[in-house]
C-alpha positions in Angstrom: 0.0 0.0 0.0 2.8 2.4 0.8 5.0 1.2 -2.1 3.2 3.2 -4.8 3.4 6.6 -3.2 7.0 6.1 -2.3 7.8 4.9 -5.9 6.1 8.0 -7.3 8.0 10.3 -5.0 11.3 8.6 -5.9 10.5 9.1 -9.6 9.7 12.8 -9.0 13.0 13.3 -7.2 14.9 11.5 -9.9 13.2 13.6 -12.6 13.9 16.8 -10.7 17.6 15.9 -10.5 17.8 14.9 -14.1 16.0 18.1 -15.2 18.4 20.2 -13.1 21.4 18.5 -14.7 19.9 19.0 -18.2 19.1 22.6 -17.8 15.4 22.2 -18.0 12.7 23.6 -15.8 13.1 21.3 -12.8 10.1 22.2 -10.7 7.7 21.8 -13.6 9.0 18.4 -14.4 9.0 17.3 -10.7 5.4 18.5 -10.3 4.3 16.6 -13.5 6.1 13.5 -12.2 4.3 13.7 -8.9 1.0 13.6 -10.7 1.8 11.0 -13.4 4.6 8.9 -11.7 6.7 6.6 -13.9 4.4 7.2 -16.9 6.2 10.5 -17.4 9.7 9.0 -18.0 9.3 8.5 -21.8 8.0 12.0 -22.3 10.8 13.4 -20.2 13.4 11.6 -22.1 12.1 12.8 -25.4 11.9 16.4 -24.2 15.4 16.2 -22.8 16.7 14.9 -26.2 14.9 17.7 -28.0 16.3 20.3 -25.7 19.8 19.0 -26.3 19.3 19.0 -30.0 17.9 22.6 -29.9 21.0 23.7 -27.8 23.5 22.1 -30.1 21.9 22.6 -33.5 20.4 20.4 -36.1 23.7 19.4 -37.8 25.2 18.0 -34.6 24.8 14.2 -34.4 23.5 13.0 -31.0 24.3 9.3 -31.4 27.6 8.3 -33.0 28.3 4.6 -33.4 
């Protein structure tokens, strides 16, 4: 019973730290993570990748083999 709220808070803290490290709006992402929990992670990862691409430019390759 207590596992789900603790898991959601851990995800929110993790998203907050990841957003801070990525230069994104950390409070907004943490608040969204509190309400949606782990379901927010794919959306967060795609927004983080888009922000990185916006910062570096279109011609910069993100993934190099």
